[in-house]
N, C-alpha and C positions, 0 to 999 in steps of 0.2 A: 504493500500500499503506499504510495507516494503522499509523503507529508511535507507541508510547508513549515517555517518557524511557527506560524499562528495558523491554527486547524482552519482550513478554508470551509466553505460551505459547497455543498453540491449544486454544479449548475444542470448539467444535463446527466440522464441516465439512459446509456445505450444497451438494450437486451438483445442478445442474438443467440441463435440456436434453437428458438422455440418454433414447434409445428402444431401440435396439438395442445399445448398449454398457452393460455392467454397471458399477454404481457401484464395485465391487470393483477392476476394471480400471482406473478412473480414479483411484482412491485408490493404487494400485500405482504408477502413473505420477507422481502427484503427489508421492510419497515423503515425506509428512509425515502424521503422526497426530495426533489429540487428545492433549493432554498434552506434546506435543513443541514446542520453541521456534519462534516465527514465522520462517520464512525470510526473509531480507533481501532477495531479488530476486524481484521479481513477474514480471519478463520470462523468467527461467530458468525458473519454474514453468510458465509458458504456453507456452514452447518444449518443455518435456518432455511436455505434454498435447498438442500439436499434432502430436507424433511418434509418437502413437499411431495406428495403422491404424484409419481410419473416421471420425478427428476432421478436420474441415475448419477449426474456428475454436474458440479457448478464451480466456477470460478469467477473472482471479483478483483477487479483491478481499476484503482484510482489514477488518473493522470491529472497532473496539476501544472499549469491552471490555465484556463481561458476565461480572459477578463477577471481574473481573480476567483474563480469558480473552478471545482474540481469537476472532471467528467467521469462519472462512474460506468465502467464497462464490466456487463454481467454476461457472462457465457453459461449456458445452459446446455446440457446433452439430455435428451428425453431417454426414457427406458425404451428399448426396442429401435433406436432410431438409426443405429449404425454409424456412431461416431468415429472420431480419430482414436484407433485401436493402439494402446500402448503395451509394450512386453511386460512381463513381469519383473518385478524388483529383484536383482541379482543378489545372491547370499554368500557370496565368496569374501576372503579377507585379504586379498590381494592388494598391496601397496606399491606406489611407484617409488623409485629412488628419490632421496630427499632433494638432491641436487635440481630435478626436474620441477618439483612442487614449489621449491623457494624461487627458482627462476620464474615461474608462472605468477606468483605472488608479487614479485618485483615487477613484473611486466604490467600487471592490473594497476599498480600504483603509478608507473611512469605512465601509461595511457591515460589515467585520469588526469595526470597533471597536463600531459600534452592536450588533452580535450579542452581543458580550463584555459588554456594559452591559446587556443585556435590552431593548434599545430598537429592536426590529426590525419593529415592526407597520407595516403597510402597506395604503393604501386603493387599490382596483384598480376602483373604479367607472366610470373613464374610458377602462378598456381598458388601462391600464398601470399598473405600481407607482409611488405616491408615497407615500414612508416619512414618519412623523412626525419621524423624526430630522432635524434641521436640516442637518447637513452632507451627509446622503444626497439629502434633497429639493432642495437647491439645484442639485447636480449633475444630478439627474433631470429637473428642469425645463431644464436646458440640453439634455438629450438631445431634448426635444421639437423645438428649434429645430434642431439637428443633423439630425434625421430629416426634417424639412421642407426645409432648405437642402441636404441632400446625399443626398437619397432615391436618385436613380439610382446615385451612386457607390457607396452602401451595399449595394444590390441587386447590382450588377456585382461588388463584391469578395466578397459571399457566395457567389455563383454562381462565380466564376472564379479567385480568389485561391488561389495555393498555400500560403499561409501560414496556419496553423491559427489563429494568434491574432487576425489581421486578421478571419478568417471569424467567429470567436467574438465579437468587438467588434461586427461589423455586424449578427449576428443580435440581439444584445441590444437595440441603439439602434434597430433599425427597429421594433421593438415600440412605438416612442414615436411613430411616424408619426401624424400629425393624422388622415388618412383611413385607417382600419385596412382597409378592403376593398383598398387599394393594396398591402399587403404580405402578405395572409394567403397566397396562393400561393406567394411567396419562402420564406416561414417553414415552410410545410409541406414544400416540397421540402429545406429544411435539416434536417429530421427523419431525413434519409436521408444526411446528411453522413458522411464516412469518419471524423471525429474526435469523440468523445464529447462534448468540452466545447463544441464547437458545437451539437451536438444538443440538449444541455442548456440552452444559452442560447435556441436556436429554440423550445424547449417552453417555457422561463419567458416568452418573449414572447408565444407562442401562447395560453397557458392564460387570461389575463385578456380577450385579445381574443374568445375563445370564450365565456367567461361573459357578456361585453357582447352577443354576438350573441344570445345566449339571452334575456336580459333586454329587450333592444330589437331585435326582428326588422324594425322598420321601416329600420333602418340598411343593410340589404341585406348584412351581413356573413355568409359562409357558410364555416364552418370544419370540415371533414371529419373524422370520426373514425377514418379508414383507418388513419393511421400511428400514431396513439396505440394502437390495437389490434396492429398489426404491431411495436411496440416490445416488447411483451410475449414476443416469440419471441428478443429480444437475448441474446447471451452477456454483456452487460455490466449489472452490477447496477443502476447508476443509470437506465439506459434503462428498464427493467422497473419500478422503482420510480415512476419520474416518469410512465411510461405509465399505470400502473393509478391512479394518485392523480389524474391530469387526467380519466380515464374516470370515475372515481368523482363527481368535481365535475359532469362534464357529464351524469351520468345521475341527478342527485338528483330530477328532476321525472318520471323513467321512461326506458325503453329504447325506441328507434325499432325498428321491425322489422329495418330494414338494419343498425342497429348490433347488435342482437341476434343477427342471423344470421351478421355478420362475427365477432363475441366467440365465438359457439358453433363456428364452424369453424376459427378462428384462434388463440383465446385461451383456450378452456377448459382446456387441459392445462397451459399455462404458469400459469394462475390457480390450478389445483388445487396444482400443486407449491408455489407461494407461500404459499398458505393453510395448508400444512402444515409451513412453516418453524417453527423454534424460537423466533426472536426476534420477540417480539409487536408491536413498533413496525412491522415489515416486514409482517406478517401480516395486520393488520387490514383493509387497503385491499383486498386480495384477497379474504379472508372476505366483505365486504360487498358487492362487486361479484357474487360467485358468488351470494350470497343474492338480489340483485336479478334477477339472471338465472333464478333458480328460482321468482320471484314471492313470495319472503318479504320482509316489510316491516322496515324498519330496526329499529323498536322491540323486535320478536321477536329479531332478530339481535342487537342490542345487549344484551337481556337475558341470552340464553344465553351472550354472550360475559363479562358480569360475574358469573355464577353459576359459571363455570368449565365450561361444557358445551360450549365450542367445537367439540371432535372429534366430539362426538354430533352437533350441529348440521350440521357439515360432512357427515357420512355422509347425514343427511336429505337435505340439499341436492343432494349428487352423485346419489343416487338419484332425485330429482326431475327432474334434468337429464337422467339417462338415459331416464327416460320421455317427457320432452319431445322428445327426439331423434325 
């Protein structure tokens, strides 16, 4: 839950993932309305939602702030809805070498400092991030050596360790493996990890690898879009946002038939939900991806966006997609 120095009030509430259940029922269970103070406990809100008959899973995230007010995102998975399927929690006691974990912790501190100073530019042409920031760059280059030296240990920890932090570190560092094809399957499986931070790091590692695979097909790297599409059905806001952003990047040169079919069957409804949200930063990727699915060019989509005709263009897109069905 994102909190400011002074507790903000709730501005908008965005409910997503509901099909049979009414949003009014979810709002009653949530127990908080726009204009009221943001509740301090994320877990209690989620417990109240899961107690609603028909709710299998729920996630609440507050994003601060829009005009001084928090936006509350409420993700719901209804029972029997076939949502984003996660793998079981691993039970192993495997641990990474301490030098790898310490380097990752040092990197997160350096990255936060770089972001505060507006120095977060990165180069991903090698299939992994190398930042301009010197402190970050030095540690990232160490990750390349770690990924080569400890490749099997990193894979085993990501697959088997019960420790979420260990798995998250392993997912990030595996992205620096010199031979990207060696780690693609491991990272794709990690997109279904039960912990959202592990999923986020696996996706951060996979995205530049997928871009490299597109630009240099002779490398023989194959990254499937399957789990990026499936992430659109998650109750977790971060999963949805990162999934759609990655898909947007991977479809810049067009949608393959298989990706379009999977998006239409499993991603259409969540994309339409996201494209009608009110926080424009989160809306744009879904809006653009829907437009591509409907065969509308990016320049036309961007012109409608800039002129304030987003909702009108979305209506046209949704009608086109209904016809394509």
